[in-house]
Steps between C-alpha positions, in 0.01 A plus 500: 500500500317166535127512567333320790361248252846432358645457846220265606549297183872476562441396860258229390750365248776488762282342766570145385871523581524787745295338777683163510832677455420718801410191703832338416689816596317520831636153586854639507657627820654847524853382418380306197290792377797733539716266292218462245478879455877535467512234228241672281649654184283807563562599862241778501351381829842492663621835368467827680612853443812636672431585861175307505437203728553168318190293440496202737349162402255520789367820341434328167229235482467211261214668316706815443792302361270284284320806366830664411631190322185450293487870407869503410532170312152372422338181627721231355833675544413597858419139584812372323720756676362401841554129429850564372587710806362241743700234319818708530430543872464124541132522604404174331190447717362841407569428133311172527201671664500767232501240223170352621321836517178493293599829338815339368327182392190648339572866433859575418589150390201495263674773303797270452277219384321731251834616364618141474190393307583771247836341433522354151714209616423390857760225508768758424368761744842536659615678184242777529591860558359509851737239639802671350389832647420349838826321570858601433613214279779266604722319252458122529697217345400135473786253540523126467710497817574771758834669464764452766684768690655656192394853426250554221647717225274779378540776248353842555188410302476174697561276203589170666837380374467161668374268225290292740146619566256740342334821610134466591201698630320464831200345322719216371585367847241223473452506126567212259810486288759543776521125551350177371398366840138412557508544878375827651806720523696600806644837402811599696559875477858560607758776497737697720364673809312821428450424129118491524396140570246588769385797294423263215318255729274775635440631148377157389260475792369854461460478121305175541270658760428788266422265214793577273722196540441122505129548571410229248768269639454518878183519704688566825843656557648486850797714607715406800809674634713219640658720763152527654424130458819419688345647815270196522630154589207292377217564257251316283438571134157633594657746747755604240229586247291679763795728583465657156121487473304823537221346712552326837379165366633382166298242302790254503312214338384718213846651449677165496246341269685651202869498601610548139360855524705590809820705511707520818755784516776427754699822534848494658498122536875509560492734802404253777758230566262217417616154400272423207706210365402223740130477417369152426407455135187316613383773738155625404301591813140611513443873467380520863803321648736705715868473412819699522495801270815398313350153449183652359695720259731214407194292408377778272843533338535128433143480371403234753233744612274658235711363213297685236534843665748758368772666708691828470805519725745785557853445632849642477741344255739416782233287673382293203724209589290449816176486303590330175471140620156572652350621173322292238537619140586862587485779245787743563436871451767756588413860584747733330360823644378818334568589140620854417146618430366329813758680713379831366141394557580412863648844566194671354274288721706567813515877453146623447641844417612472136773761546648304789481180296688662210770638732546168677507284188734737313739496796508120512515450123816710488669251735538176295593283799208623709258473207601138446448423868145635473395194302429360848167627641649517849787717378261722303303551820817580697619747235163676480478519879850647533436755224170599659683559828738734319210683335322547831820638651548724194836343426646452151423154367811290536535124535849366431443143621657245267371187677181389669688475829615861481146608415370312803759678714381834366136423574547372853746770595247772422217304660687425822690820556184692591411249773669448837552130445872464567457327836221278360684396185666207677164346585359565154801344328505200732128448433568498126799266543306254713217495248741444211667206677166342588335566164252728676356808332197581718565633850257530790500790750659255745789444257566874500484520882748213521748719313431813705256670261169635627179612331632852445804364315275282283280800415808700402622222271152469347487873431849485350381237254749240623230270642149405394222368722301178463176516700404134557675392708664830574853482369754702304741440216761699313354662190730274299709199594806679361468759775485235772816345358655847487456565873597142584827553317559818702477290813767262372717777359533705818454237766329531835743740668472785251124466462449485878684829550268680262789732400631469148702820457839336557473185293831394350511275195722199565412262217693476175270566206534464126507806276136451402400483866697815580323676214166398647618601848606848390175557310334589832710818511306620196165431664508717809698797619478403866817288533779707654775251589624186328786282630630239255837454671648154474309403188692430182368729227585447135528786251153412374357519853670836561358629172149393609550673834621822341216502248254470787667782696462728198122461511316822594296292747812390690605718796767279656730695734741234630659216302755260652697278262781386732682184388282442195782396269477820295775574247587787269266371227205580730599862552365636171145408606559632853630830362202535268268431794669764720427762237134401476402423861472829691347333807803282579695640796715211624688236301731241658731323254761371746673162452455493123775489235407816310855596404627830360307462177175444681556797732563731206159405362338554841655846526331596173165401646566675831572825316157501333279789624214261577718296736420599860705231675618597851696195607702252293660196663822391325820306567733785405813308602447271200512794259802662338633832623377662180141385553508596869604848394206515257267411785639783717444742213146369464434563870616858457260540208217345703560587867176327604643163387681294766720216372599254772649154535263429788125538508378822660126484544319820423331682783142387563403864511566526129147472367620416152659175616278394790334162448125486495362276775269287290621545146699183441233238540528440128842345559297199606343488160835531326628188669213306355665517159726216616202275556236584242530431131333695225305187409211550741 
């Protein structure tokens, strides 16, 4: 047991961080503090014993939370965890205030400086052990030119088979040797959506602040998220710099006196629909002059403003054509995602419980397709979140998603099904669609009200992790642009009439899809057991599509009761898969196969499946007049063997009183998400 002296000593040591941390926490409102507590890896303050009253945020003060964090993680890790959590919540103003705290500048940060001075090679500090422990490493490749829309080929160990380009480290972004140009570089970090571009940009800024990266190269590093800059119409260079300065008044003259020691990070430059190509090559305004934001940024890109400053830009590959002509001597760096070891490292950082981390990673590693998808940080986060949901619900770990779209369906289905948002989904999707069309990613409370969403709906979406809040000015954005595009596509997929009704339990698929799309569509049946009825009548299904459907119906997670395949162009070569499915899908009660050319051969195969003990079918719709007398006789014998089975040439709906077949009122919302597979590609 610790003595009073030991406890006093420990309190004195923690005082430097605990007090300012408590002050920062006290600045948060109750909703923000609740979200902060829920995001902590150790939810001790949120947990309670069975039957006990849950701890409410208003019952926990900032000092109590700060004391717990410091005691649990120590000074530096507590401070880092708070900053990281505020950043995830989108509380950029709070992060900025925390960065200028004296405790951070003189106390905690001094430890970083002392450690840095001990480095044997300061100019190569990015290679030290600390940086590799601090950040999950991303694979980077320098190219002479950005690749086009072709897919990058990778082997399992991420050896790049494209001859152009070379792998590089984060510390080489502004290093010599990548080009012979003498001008300060403009580094364009590009890649598919969700691959880790913004993650890399924030890592560069944070590592520089902590003294581990580019400290000898840049005196000032400024980070700007372009989605936030797009909220302003006009701005001066001085105002731009002040936005990312810890103190209210930035010493602009002093900062600009050495422009060669400045680095401007422009994250998500491609998101706003700016026209950066029409800037005058002679434009070089004074730093105090007001101008349109896109003009200001265009001047920085073309080096007509601060020509000796360095730039780091992030953008999607698909948007590079809009930026390329505005750039002067760009250095192209592609983000390839996580390596195998980095994926494992990410899982062990996400799950603080080592046993949970081992379970989760082992489950994913055994699924080659899913493991490959996890090279994207966004996908790794989705996978970990879905697996954690299954752990919390004490379910067996099972993710069968083969594409990023299917994984997104899985995530949002489980997130949305617990909320009564069916009648509000129309407004939410139309908000996302309007923003996508206008190049808008930040939404004001008024934008939400315009689409029929009130403060309570916003709070629900924040708690679900679909939205994040930006405090100044108060606005909201999707946690990732991919998710905004996802809900926008839902709006286009279903149209206004279906969304306005708020009822999605009778959606009928009417669009012809390719086999790969059908496979993606049917993957949702493996995700949730809530779907009870599926009507695919009128859609032409190939043998491959039928095989994908039957494989999905065999899943232990699938509890489909009614399947209608009327006029789907089915032939006898589909019946082997259907028969196999009948013997392995005990939940199926009704199957309508009318107006298909199954033939005698196909019906013989179906009879074998119907005779299986596991088959509990109660109604089978068939065109018996198209069958031979011999096969019709076999069907009558089958009905005698299974008196509960009704075979009819017309559809006889089962009684609603039959609980085994009754549809669930709100269980088919995920059909919305299935339709999205027509509109989204796997190349986020």
